[in-house]
A tleap script that builds the chain and sets N, CA, C and O, in Angstrom:
source leaprc.protein.ff14SB
mol = sequence {
  NMET VAL ARG LYS LEU TYR GLY PHE LEU MET
  SER MET ASP LEU LYS GLU ILE GLU LYS TYR
  ILE LYS GLU ALA MET PRO ASP ALA VAL ILE
  GLU ILE GLN ASP LEU ALA GLY ASP GLY ASN
  HIE TYR SER ALA THR VAL THR SER SER GLN
  PHE SER GLY LYS SER LYS ILE GLU GLN HIE
  LYS MET VAL TYR ASN SER LEU LYS GLY LYS
  MET GLY ASN GLU LEU HIE ALA LEU ALA ILE
  LYS THR LYS GLU CARG
}
set mol.1.N position { 2.427 13.623 21.901 }
set mol.1.CA position { 3.118 13.135 23.075 }
set mol.1.C position { 4.121 12.071 22.657 }
set mol.1.O position { 3.790 11.172 21.884 }
set mol.2.N position { 5.331 12.166 23.158 }
set mol.2.CA position { 6.378 11.211 22.836 }
set mol.2.C position { 6.524 10.240 24.001 }
set mol.2.O position { 6.601 10.648 25.160 }
set mol.3.N position { 6.560 8.963 23.680 }
set mol.3.CA position { 6.686 7.933 24.711 }
set mol.3.C position { 8.090 7.968 25.316 }
set mol.3.O position { 9.073 8.202 24.612 }
set mol.4.N position { 8.174 7.737 26.612 }
set mol.4.CA position { 9.466 7.689 27.294 }
set mol.4.C position { 9.714 6.277 27.799 }
set mol.4.O position { 8.798 5.590 28.250 }
set mol.5.N position { 10.959 5.865 27.714 }
set mol.5.CA position { 11.373 4.575 28.235 }
set mol.5.C position { 12.592 4.825 29.112 }
set mol.5.O position { 13.636 5.256 28.625 }
set mol.6.N position { 12.459 4.558 30.387 }
set mol.6.CA position { 13.541 4.780 31.345 }
set mol.6.C position { 14.074 6.207 31.280 }
set mol.6.O position { 15.277 6.436 31.412 }
set mol.7.N position { 13.163 7.172 31.073 }
set mol.7.CA position { 13.559 8.572 31.074 }
set mol.7.C position { 14.090 9.075 29.742 }
set mol.7.O position { 14.393 10.262 29.624 }
set mol.8.N position { 14.215 8.219 28.734 }
set mol.8.CA position { 14.722 8.645 27.438 }
set mol.8.C position { 13.568 8.771 26.457 }
set mol.8.O position { 12.657 7.943 26.457 }
set mol.9.N position { 13.602 9.791 25.629 }
set mol.9.CA position { 12.574 9.945 24.614 }
set mol.9.C position { 12.746 8.874 23.552 }
set mol.9.O position { 13.852 8.627 23.072 }
set mol.10.N position { 11.637 8.242 23.190 }
set mol.10.CA position { 11.656 7.245 22.135 }
set mol.10.C position { 11.238 7.921 20.839 }
set mol.10.O position { 10.222 8.616 20.797 }
set mol.11.N position { 12.007 7.724 19.796 }
set mol.11.CA position { 11.641 8.276 18.500 }
set mol.11.C position { 12.022 7.277 17.423 }
set mol.11.O position { 12.749 6.316 17.675 }
set mol.12.N position { 11.526 7.514 16.228 }
set mol.12.CA position { 11.824 6.639 15.098 }
set mol.12.C position { 12.832 7.351 14.201 }
set mol.12.O position { 12.785 8.571 14.039 }
set mol.13.N position { 13.740 6.573 13.622 }
set mol.13.CA position { 14.652 7.178 12.661 }
set mol.13.C position { 14.140 6.928 11.244 }
set mol.13.O position { 13.191 6.172 11.036 }
set mol.14.N position { 14.773 7.566 10.292 }
set mol.14.CA position { 14.349 7.485 8.891 }
set mol.14.C position { 14.268 6.053 8.391 }
set mol.14.O position { 13.301 5.683 7.725 }
set mol.15.N position { 15.248 5.261 8.697 }
set mol.15.CA position { 15.302 3.876 8.215 }
set mol.15.C position { 14.162 3.043 8.778 }
set mol.15.O position { 13.620 2.182 8.085 }
set mol.16.N position { 13.795 3.291 10.027 }
set mol.16.CA position { 12.711 2.541 10.650 }
set mol.16.C position { 11.365 2.897 10.003 }
set mol.16.O position { 10.539 2.017 9.762 }
set mol.17.N position { 11.149 4.181 9.725 }
set mol.17.CA position { 9.929 4.608 9.047 }
set mol.17.C position { 9.857 3.959 7.675 }
set mol.17.O position { 8.820 3.420 7.287 }
set mol.18.N position { 10.957 4.013 6.946 }
set mol.18.CA position { 11.014 3.418 5.611 }
set mol.18.C position { 10.745 1.911 5.674 }
set mol.18.O position { 10.042 1.375 4.818 }
set mol.19.N position { 11.286 1.236 6.661 }
set mol.19.CA position { 11.102 -0.209 6.808 }
set mol.19.C position { 9.619 -0.562 6.968 }
set mol.19.O position { 9.126 -1.483 6.317 }
set mol.20.N position { 8.919 0.159 7.821 }
set mol.20.CA position { 7.493 -0.110 8.042 }
set mol.20.C position { 6.677 0.113 6.771 }
set mol.20.O position { 5.805 -0.692 6.441 }
set mol.21.N position { 6.957 1.202 6.061 }
set mol.21.CA position { 6.215 1.493 4.831 }
set mol.21.C position { 6.515 0.438 3.778 }
set mol.21.O position { 5.603 -0.026 3.094 }
set mol.22.N position { 7.784 0.051 3.636 }
set mol.22.CA position { 8.180 -0.964 2.650 }
set mol.22.C position { 7.556 -2.322 2.945 }
set mol.22.O position { 7.221 -3.059 2.017 }
set mol.23.N position { 7.396 -2.662 4.211 }
set mol.23.CA position { 6.756 -3.932 4.568 }
set mol.23.C position { 5.318 -3.971 4.054 }
set mol.23.O position { 4.850 -5.007 3.583 }
set mol.24.N position { 4.624 -2.842 4.147 }
set mol.24.CA position { 3.230 -2.768 3.717 }
set mol.24.C position { 3.098 -2.547 2.210 }
set mol.24.O position { 2.137 -3.003 1.590 }
set mol.25.N position { 4.074 -1.843 1.627 }
set mol.25.CA position { 4.040 -1.508 0.200 }
set mol.25.C position { 5.419 -1.769 -0.413 }
set mol.25.O position { 6.208 -0.839 -0.587 }
set mol.26.N position { 5.704 -3.012 -0.736 }
set mol.26.CA position { 7.046 -3.377 -1.197 }
set mol.26.C position { 7.537 -2.622 -2.434 }
set mol.26.O position { 8.743 -2.456 -2.614 }
set mol.27.N position { 6.616 -2.162 -3.290 }
set mol.27.CA position { 7.048 -1.463 -4.507 }
set mol.27.C position { 7.244 0.041 -4.292 }
set mol.27.O position { 7.588 0.761 -5.229 }
set mol.28.N position { 7.029 0.513 -3.072 }
set mol.28.CA position { 7.074 1.950 -2.792 }
set mol.28.C position { 8.476 2.530 -2.970 }
set mol.28.O position { 9.487 1.924 -2.617 }
set mol.29.N position { 8.479 3.731 -3.536 }
set mol.29.CA position { 9.681 4.558 -3.561 }
set mol.29.C position { 9.426 5.617 -2.495 }
set mol.29.O position { 8.426 6.333 -2.548 }
set mol.30.N position { 10.334 5.713 -1.529 }
set mol.30.CA position { 10.102 6.539 -0.346 }
set mol.30.C position { 11.217 7.560 -0.183 }
set mol.30.O position { 12.399 7.216 -0.202 }
set mol.31.N position { 10.830 8.808 -0.024 }
set mol.31.CA position { 11.782 9.884 0.270 }
set mol.31.C position { 11.364 10.486 1.609 }
set mol.31.O position { 10.239 10.963 1.757 }
set mol.32.N position { 12.263 10.462 2.572 }
set mol.32.CA position { 11.938 10.968 3.914 }
set mol.32.C position { 12.949 12.041 4.299 }
set mol.32.O position { 14.150 11.899 4.071 }
set mol.33.N position { 12.437 13.113 4.885 }
set mol.33.CA position { 13.294 14.185 5.384 }
set mol.33.C position { 12.982 14.439 6.855 }
set mol.33.O position { 11.823 14.428 7.269 }
set mol.34.N position { 14.029 14.666 7.630 }
set mol.34.CA position { 13.876 15.075 9.030 }
set mol.34.C position { 13.764 16.597 9.007 }
set mol.34.O position { 14.761 17.290 8.804 }
set mol.35.N position { 12.563 17.118 9.213 }
set mol.35.CA position { 12.290 18.539 9.034 }
set mol.35.C position { 12.954 19.440 10.068 }
set mol.35.O position { 13.380 20.548 9.742 }
set mol.36.N position { 13.046 18.981 11.295 }
set mol.36.CA position { 13.566 19.833 12.369 }
set mol.36.C position { 14.923 19.364 12.890 }
set mol.36.O position { 15.517 20.026 13.741 }
set mol.37.N position { 15.419 18.233 12.393 }
set mol.37.CA position { 16.683 17.700 12.877 }
set mol.37.C position { 16.584 17.112 14.268 }
set mol.37.O position { 17.598 16.898 14.932 }
set mol.38.N position { 15.349 16.848 14.715 }
set mol.38.CA position { 15.161 16.361 16.083 }
set mol.38.C position { 14.707 14.902 16.159 }
set mol.38.O position { 14.474 14.379 17.248 }
set mol.39.N position { 14.582 14.241 14.993 }
set mol.39.CA position { 14.147 12.852 14.988 }
set mol.39.C position { 12.680 12.659 15.327 }
set mol.39.O position { 12.254 11.539 15.611 }
set mol.40.N position { 11.902 13.732 15.302 }
set mol.40.CA position { 10.484 13.654 15.638 }
set mol.40.C position { 9.552 14.272 14.613 }
set mol.40.O position { 8.347 14.025 14.654 }
set mol.41.N position { 10.080 15.065 13.697 }
set mol.41.CA position { 9.257 15.770 12.716 }
set mol.41.C position { 9.770 15.439 11.313 }
set mol.41.O position { 10.832 15.902 10.898 }
set mol.42.N position { 8.992 14.628 10.593 }
set mol.42.CA position { 9.419 14.145 9.288 }
set mol.42.C position { 8.429 14.518 8.191 }
set mol.42.O position { 7.260 14.808 8.444 }
set mol.43.N position { 8.937 14.500 6.976 }
set mol.43.CA position { 8.126 14.621 5.780 }
set mol.43.C position { 8.450 13.406 4.919 }
set mol.43.O position { 9.618 13.061 4.735 }
set mol.44.N position { 7.404 12.754 4.389 }
set mol.44.CA position { 7.629 11.576 3.548 }
set mol.44.C position { 6.843 11.717 2.249 }
set mol.44.O position { 5.665 12.076 2.251 }
set mol.45.N position { 7.520 11.426 1.143 }
set mol.45.CA position { 6.868 11.301 -0.151 }
set mol.45.C position { 6.913 9.826 -0.506 }
set mol.45.O position { 7.988 9.231 -0.593 }
set mol.46.N position { 5.743 9.241 -0.710 }
set mol.46.CA position { 5.636 7.808 -0.978 }
set mol.46.C position { 4.963 7.628 -2.339 }
set mol.46.O position { 3.861 8.122 -2.574 }
set mol.47.N position { 5.652 6.908 -3.228 }
set mol.47.CA position { 5.127 6.616 -4.555 }
set mol.47.C position { 4.926 5.106 -4.643 }
set mol.47.O position { 5.855 4.333 -4.410 }
set mol.48.N position { 3.688 4.688 -4.985 }
set mol.48.CA position { 3.386 3.262 -5.036 }
set mol.48.C position { 2.258 2.983 -6.025 }
set mol.48.O position { 1.347 3.794 -6.191 }
set mol.49.N position { 2.330 1.835 -6.672 }
set mol.49.CA position { 1.245 1.407 -7.558 }
set mol.49.C position { 0.000 1.039 -6.748 }
set mol.49.O position { -1.104 1.009 -7.292 }
set mol.50.N position { 0.166 0.762 -5.470 }
set mol.50.CA position { -0.974 0.409 -4.617 }
set mol.50.C position { -1.924 1.588 -4.403 }
set mol.50.O position { -3.048 1.394 -3.940 }
set mol.51.N position { -1.491 2.798 -4.732 }
set mol.51.CA position { -2.334 3.975 -4.582 }
set mol.51.C position { -3.298 4.154 -5.758 }
set mol.51.O position { -4.216 4.971 -5.690 }
set mol.52.N position { -3.093 3.403 -6.815 }
set mol.52.CA position { -3.907 3.537 -8.015 }
set mol.52.C position { -5.393 3.365 -7.708 }
set mol.52.O position { -5.803 2.380 -7.095 }
set mol.53.N position { -6.198 4.346 -8.147 }
set mol.53.CA position { -7.636 4.284 -7.959 }
set mol.53.C position { -8.115 4.666 -6.574 }
set mol.53.O position { -9.312 4.589 -6.295 }
set mol.54.N position { -7.210 5.077 -5.697 }
set mol.54.CA position { -7.572 5.441 -4.330 }
set mol.54.C position { -7.522 6.961 -4.170 }
set mol.54.O position { -6.730 7.642 -4.823 }
set mol.55.N position { -8.380 7.475 -3.293 }
set mol.55.CA position { -8.364 8.913 -2.999 }
set mol.55.C position { -7.112 9.245 -2.182 }
set mol.55.O position { -6.457 8.355 -1.639 }
set mol.56.N position { -6.796 10.525 -2.103 }
set mol.56.CA position { -5.642 10.954 -1.301 }
set mol.56.C position { -5.822 10.553 0.158 }
set mol.56.O position { -4.860 10.159 0.817 }
set mol.57.N position { -7.039 10.651 0.660 }
set mol.57.CA position { -7.299 10.258 2.055 }
set mol.57.C position { -7.011 8.773 2.243 }
set mol.57.O position { -6.372 8.382 3.219 }
set mol.58.N position { -7.482 7.945 1.310 }
set mol.58.CA position { -7.219 6.508 1.396 }
set mol.58.C position { -5.724 6.213 1.301 }
set mol.58.O position { -5.217 5.342 2.007 }
set mol.59.N position { -5.023 6.931 0.437 }
set mol.59.CA position { -3.581 6.746 0.282 }
set mol.59.C position { -2.846 7.094 1.576 }
set mol.59.O position { -1.956 6.362 2.010 }
set mol.60.N position { -3.221 8.209 2.184 }
set mol.60.CA position { -2.572 8.622 3.434 }
set mol.60.C position { -2.877 7.634 4.549 }
set mol.60.O position { -2.005 7.334 5.365 }
set mol.61.N position { -4.107 7.123 4.597 }
set mol.61.CA position { -4.452 6.108 5.598 }
set mol.61.C position { -3.604 4.861 5.420 }
set mol.61.O position { -3.207 4.236 6.403 }
set mol.62.N position { -3.320 4.491 4.170 }
set mol.62.CA position { -2.471 3.323 3.917 }
set mol.62.C position { -1.084 3.529 4.519 }
set mol.62.O position { -0.515 2.616 5.116 }
set mol.63.N position { -0.548 4.737 4.356 }
set mol.63.CA position { 0.781 5.028 4.911 }
set mol.63.C position { 0.720 5.011 6.438 }
set mol.63.O position { 1.564 4.388 7.083 }
set mol.64.N position { -0.272 5.690 7.023 }
set mol.64.CA position { -0.402 5.702 8.486 }
set mol.64.C position { -0.586 4.288 9.034 }
set mol.64.O position { 0.019 3.933 10.046 }
set mol.65.N position { -1.411 3.486 8.377 }
set mol.65.CA position { -1.632 2.108 8.826 }
set mol.65.C position { -0.356 1.280 8.764 }
set mol.65.O position { -0.154 0.387 9.587 }
set mol.66.N position { 0.502 1.570 7.797 }
set mol.66.CA position { 1.761 0.822 7.678 }
set mol.66.C position { 2.668 1.059 8.885 }
set mol.66.O position { 3.549 0.247 9.166 }
set mol.67.N position { 2.461 2.157 9.593 }
set mol.67.CA position { 3.308 2.498 10.741 }
set mol.67.C position { 2.868 1.788 12.025 }
set mol.67.O position { 3.479 1.970 13.078 }
set mol.68.N position { 1.831 0.997 11.936 }
set mol.68.CA position { 1.402 0.092 13.014 }
set mol.68.C position { 1.285 0.762 14.387 }
set mol.68.O position { 1.813 0.258 15.379 }
set mol.69.N position { 0.597 1.885 14.432 }
set mol.69.CA position { 0.352 2.544 15.709 }
set mol.69.C position { 1.504 3.372 16.244 }
set mol.69.O position { 1.423 3.884 17.361 }
set mol.70.N position { 2.561 3.514 15.485 }
set mol.70.CA position { 3.712 4.296 15.955 }
set mol.70.C position { 3.450 5.802 15.869 }
set mol.70.O position { 4.056 6.584 16.601 }
set mol.71.N position { 2.536 6.209 14.960 }
set mol.71.CA position { 2.223 7.622 14.792 }
set mol.71.C position { 1.600 8.159 16.069 }
set mol.71.O position { 0.642 7.588 16.590 }
set mol.72.N position { 2.143 9.253 16.570 }
set mol.72.CA position { 1.649 9.833 17.813 }
set mol.72.C position { 2.349 9.287 19.038 }
set mol.72.O position { 2.185 9.817 20.136 }
set mol.73.N position { 3.123 8.238 18.864 }
set mol.73.CA position { 3.897 7.669 19.966 }
set mol.73.C position { 5.379 7.878 19.670 }
set mol.73.O position { 5.922 8.947 19.950 }
set mol.74.N position { 6.034 6.866 19.105 }
set mol.74.CA position { 7.446 7.022 18.752 }
set mol.74.C position { 7.646 8.056 17.649 }
set mol.74.O position { 8.678 8.725 17.588 }
set mol.75.N position { 6.654 8.176 16.787 }
set mol.75.CA position { 6.718 9.125 15.681 }
set mol.75.C position { 5.772 10.278 15.979 }
set mol.75.O position { 4.552 10.114 15.966 }
set mol.76.N position { 6.342 11.432 16.245 }
set mol.76.CA position { 5.547 12.577 16.683 }
set mol.76.C position { 4.782 13.233 15.538 }
set mol.76.O position { 3.584 13.485 15.662 }
set mol.77.N position { 5.464 13.513 14.419 }
set mol.77.CA position { 4.816 14.221 13.317 }
set mol.77.C position { 5.356 13.725 11.978 }
set mol.77.O position { 6.565 13.608 11.781 }
set mol.78.N position { 4.431 13.436 11.065 }
set mol.78.CA position { 4.812 12.991 9.723 }
set mol.78.C position { 3.887 13.645 8.708 }
set mol.78.O position { 2.689 13.366 8.674 }
set mol.79.N position { 4.456 14.517 7.882 }
set mol.79.CA position { 3.713 15.110 6.779 }
set mol.79.C position { 3.844 14.149 5.599 }
set mol.79.O position { 4.949 13.737 5.246 }
set mol.80.N position { 2.721 13.798 4.999 }
set mol.80.CA position { 2.744 12.781 3.938 }
set mol.80.C position { 2.319 13.384 2.605 }
set mol.80.O position { 1.356 14.146 2.513 }
set mol.81.N position { 3.073 13.013 1.584 }
set mol.81.CA position { 2.693 13.302 0.198 }
set mol.81.C position { 2.720 11.960 -0.518 }
set mol.81.O position { 3.705 11.226 -0.426 }
set mol.82.N position { 1.644 11.633 -1.233 }
set mol.82.CA position { 1.584 10.348 -1.939 }
set mol.82.C position { 1.449 10.585 -3.436 }
set mol.82.O position { 0.884 11.582 -3.886 }
set mol.83.N position { 1.991 9.627 -4.196 }
set mol.83.CA position { 1.921 9.683 -5.654 }
set mol.83.C position { 1.655 8.279 -6.182 }
set mol.83.O position { 2.158 7.292 -5.647 }
set mol.84.N position { 0.859 8.211 -7.236 }
set mol.84.CA position { 0.635 6.917 -7.908 }
set mol.84.C position { 1.803 6.630 -8.814 }
set mol.84.O position { 2.381 7.532 -9.421 }
set mol.85.N position { 2.138 5.375 -8.896 }
set mol.85.CA position { 3.233 4.947 -9.756 }
set mol.85.C position { 2.686 4.510 -11.069 }
set mol.85.O position { 3.445 4.107 -11.950 }
savepdb mol mol.pdb
quit
């Protein structure tokens, strides 16, 4: 479900997604693609030393947590791929 404000769909752009992830993981290298061209369906590859020793599930949770509750609201869909640096 996408949140509406005054009748307009609210969505996140690439730079905003990157900003949230960088705030949580300053050393991250982030590649984001808009999969559908609609500003709602993204794919992100995040490479960070903070992933070292963590399972893929823990790594993905770190990325989702960095988005501060935006997932499922302003951000409709995000496919995540993580890599250790």
